N, C-alpha and C positions, 0 to 999 in steps of 0.2 A: 571528508565527511565520514568515511568509514572508520578512521582511527579515533575520531572524537566519539562516535557511537559506541565503539568497543570500550573506551574509557568510562563513559557514563554507565553503561550496563554493568561492567565489572564492579562499579561502586555500590551497586545493590540497592539503590533508592529508587526514586521515581524517574522514569525515562520519558521526559516531556513534562509539560505544564498541566496540572490537575484542572480539568474543566469545572466551571461553576456548576453546582448541583450534584456533584459527585458525593458529597458529604451529608446530603439530606437524609432524614429517616426514610427507610424503604417504604414505598407505598405501592408499587406494583412488581410483579415477578412473573417469569415464565421459564420454561425448560427448553433448551435446544437439544433435541434428541437425534438419533440416527447419525451418530458421530462416526467418522471413518476409523477403521482399525488402527490402533496405535496413535490416535490423535492426542497431542499435547498443546494446551493453550500457549504456554510460554514459548514453545518451539515456533509456532506460527506468529505470535506477537512480536517476537524478537528476530524474525526472518530477515527483516531489513528495518530501516530507520523510521518507516511510516508510523509505527506505534508511538513514537516520541515526537510527532509532528501535529500541532493543533488542527482541529479540536480532539486530540487524542493523547492518551497517557498510559504507560504500562508501569504498574508498581511492581518492580522486580522482587522485592522481598515478600510481598503479600500475594504475588501471583494474580493480580487483578488488572484487567484492561478496562479503561474507562474511555468512552467515546460518545460525543454528541451526535445524535441521529435526528433526522427530520421525520416527523409523524404527521399524519393528516389532521388530527383533532387536537392533540396536546402540543403540537408545535415542536421546536427543538427540545430534545430530551437527552440528558446525560445518563447513559446506561453503563452498568458495571457487569462484567462477565467474569466468572470464576469457575474453577473446576472443584466440584464437591470433594471433600477429603476422602470419603468412603464409598464414592459411587462414580465410576468412570464412564457411565452410560449416557451422561448428559452433561450439559454446561448450565450452570445457574445464572440467569440474567435478572437484574434487579435495577430499580430506579426510584427516585424520590418524587415528591410534589403531587403526582397524580397516579391513580391505578391504571389509567389508560382505557380507552374503548377498544372494541375488537379490532377496529381498523388500525389503531395505533400498534396493537400487539402484532398484527400481521406485518406491518411495515418494519417494526423492530426485528421481527424474525427473518424476514427476507433479506434485509440489509446485512444482518450479522452472518447469515449463511454465505452470502457472497464475500463479505470481508474476510471471514475466516476460512474460505475455501472449503466448505464442508461437503460440497456436492460434486467435487472434481475427482476423477479416478486417476491416481498417480501410481497404479500398480506397475505400469510400464517402467517407471524410474527404478523401482525396487528390483524388478526382474533384471534390469540392465546392470545394476551394481552388485547383484547377488554373489557373483564369483569373484568379487574384488575384496580380498581380506582386510585391506585398509579402509574399506568404506562400509563395513557392516553396521557402523553407528548410525548411518542414514536411515535405514529401515527401522532399526531398533529404537531410535529416538523420535520416529514419526516426522522426520524432516522432509522438506520438498514442497510444502505449501507456502507460498509467499503471500503475506498479508496484503490485502487490497483495500481500496476505498469502496463505499457503496456504489459510486458511479465511475464510469470511465473518464468523464470530465474531470473529476477530482484527481484521479491518478495522473492524468495528463498535466494538470496544474502543478501537482507536487513534483513531477519529473522535471518540468520546466524550472521550478524554483530550485531544484537540486543541481542544476547544470552549472558546473564551474563555481560552486559555491560551498563554503563550510556548512557543517550542521547547524551551527549557531545562526548563520546568515539565512539559511533555508528556513529555519524555525521561525525567525523574525519576520520574513517576508509572508509566510503562510498565516502567522498569527495576526499580523496587521491587516491582511486582506480579509480574514475572517472577522476581525473586530470592526472593520469598516463597513463590510457589505453583507455579512452573514445575518440571517434572521435571528432576532433575539427572543429568548424564551423568558417566562416570569421569574425564573430563579437566576437570571443572568447568563444562561447558556447561550452560546453562539453556534449555529449550524454553519457548516462550510457553505460559502456563498454559492447561489445558483448562477449559472451563466448569464441569466436575464439581469440579475442585480449588477454584475460587473459590466455588462454591455450597456445598461442604462446609465451607469456612472460615467462611462466613456462618452456616451452620447451627450450627456449634460455638461461634462467638464473636460472632455478630451482625454487621450491616453496619458497625458502628463500627470493626471490625478493618480494613476497607478505608480508612476515614478516618484512623485513628490510626496504623496500621502501614504501610500502603502510600501514605499521603499524598494520598488521592483527594478530600478535602474534601467539598464538596456533591455531587460526582459518585459518592460511594460508594453511595447509595441506588439511583440508576439502574443502576450496574454490577451491584450485588447482584441486582436484579430481573432484569436481562438474563441473568446467569449462571444463575439459578434456572430461568428459563423455558426457556432453551436446553437445560440439563441435563435437565430434566423431560420434554422433548419436546413441550411446549405451543407452542413457537415454532421453526419450521423455517427458520432464516435461510439455510441452504445452498441452499434451493429458490428463493431470490431471484435466483440467477445466471441470466442471460438464456439461457445455453447449457446449463442443467441443469434441464429440466422436471421437476417432482415426479412421484412415482408417480401414475398415473392418466391421463397424457397431457398434451400441450402445451395442450389446451383448458382445463385447470384452472390453468395458470400465470398469475400476476398480470402485467398489462402494466406499463409504466413508471410510469404514474400510480398504479397500485395499489401497487406496491412503494414509491414515494415516500411515499404516504400511510401505509403500514405502518411505515415508518422514523420518520416524524414522530410517530406514535402512541406510540413508545417514550419513556419518561421520559428527559429529558436531551437528546433529539435534536430539533432544530428544522429549519427550511427550508434553512439553509446545510449542515447535516450531511447531510440527505437528498440535496441536489444533489451533494455530494461523493461520497457512497456509490454513487449511481447509476453513475458512471463506473468504479467499482471492481467493478461487477457485470456489465460488459459492455453496459451500457444507455447511453442518451443522457445524458451529464453535464449537470447543471443549471449555472447561472452561478455559484452558490456566492458571493454578493456579501457578503463581510465587509468590515471597514474597510480591511484591506490591499489587497484586490482592487479596491475602488473607487478607492483612491488610485493603484494602478498603472495602471488604465485611464485615470484623469485625466492621468497623466503621458504615456502613449502618445498620447492625443488632444490633448495640448497645452492642457488646460483651465485650468492654473494652480491646480488643486486637485482634490479627489476628485470623480469622476463620480457623479451620482445614478443611481438604479436605471433610470430611464427612458432616460437617455443610454447606459448600458451595453447594455440590451436593444436600442435602436436600432442601435448600432454593430455588433452581432452577429447581428441578425435574419435577415440574408440567408443565413446559414450553416445555417438550419433546425435539424435535430436535432443538428448538430455545433457549434451556437453556444456551448455551455459548454465544449467541448473546445478550440475555437479561441481562446476568451477565456483559458483557463488556459495554453495554450501560449504566447500572446503575453505574458502577464504574467510568466511564468517562463522566457522564452527565455534570459535572462542565465545561468541556472543551468547550461545545457549549452553555451554558446557556446565553451567552452574546446576 
């Protein structure tokens, strides 16, 4: 998956499928302000493959991120985010079809702030690598923020789709799922499906519909169970965010190890999935050592082949809780070097 993402990004075109509604005349706008120091849209949008997975697309050449969001009044809405050429104090957000009501604007603003990780303090990362001559590019380029989905549910589904799958396969599974069960807007926009929509389809037609209609193969069962549990309220995945303690106070919130264990307990999710998800929850990202990651670390270390797990851990141990983040930034640096 990583190798294909690198190839597509280097090509300099659109990374992902342009959502319907992205090319409509602009009808609504807002400004995202209070950006973190050194923030760069491309750096976050290309921090991993999520920007190229529907309903999302990053135009590498134009520097524009297109994403379908769910709004309370306007429904699914394709928004475009850009960095103004002469003003780095805000991001320009626009969309077509409707100017949007105040509740829509508030929904767009809150979802984008989470997705672009605008409110998370990563100064600890920059302090950790400050004395590393070979890593000065991390702080200088505003690296370290990993693009997220508006909901933890969506990030879990994306992670499940990416398990043991190529980028093309993952993209197809998510596109089919969205086309089948996502709410449709007037311009043809399709929002990422709610767990209730997936659970309802499973209740009506069985998990086989995810396998046969959405092309999820052996992942259909785990996806069906995840949707059912989230929809029924027996699994509160949104409470896993580090910045969002569940009702009852922060003393009831799971720590990083507890959240990792909860993710690994989900059918279809293993250690690599849990490591990756932690970084999308505002927690210490694990090393997420799949075949591609081991090969990339081996290349960086000049080993002449993939690095084994011990070698990877030894290489990044000095970075403490930021070990997984630094590892990921190193192996994906070429994605944002443009």
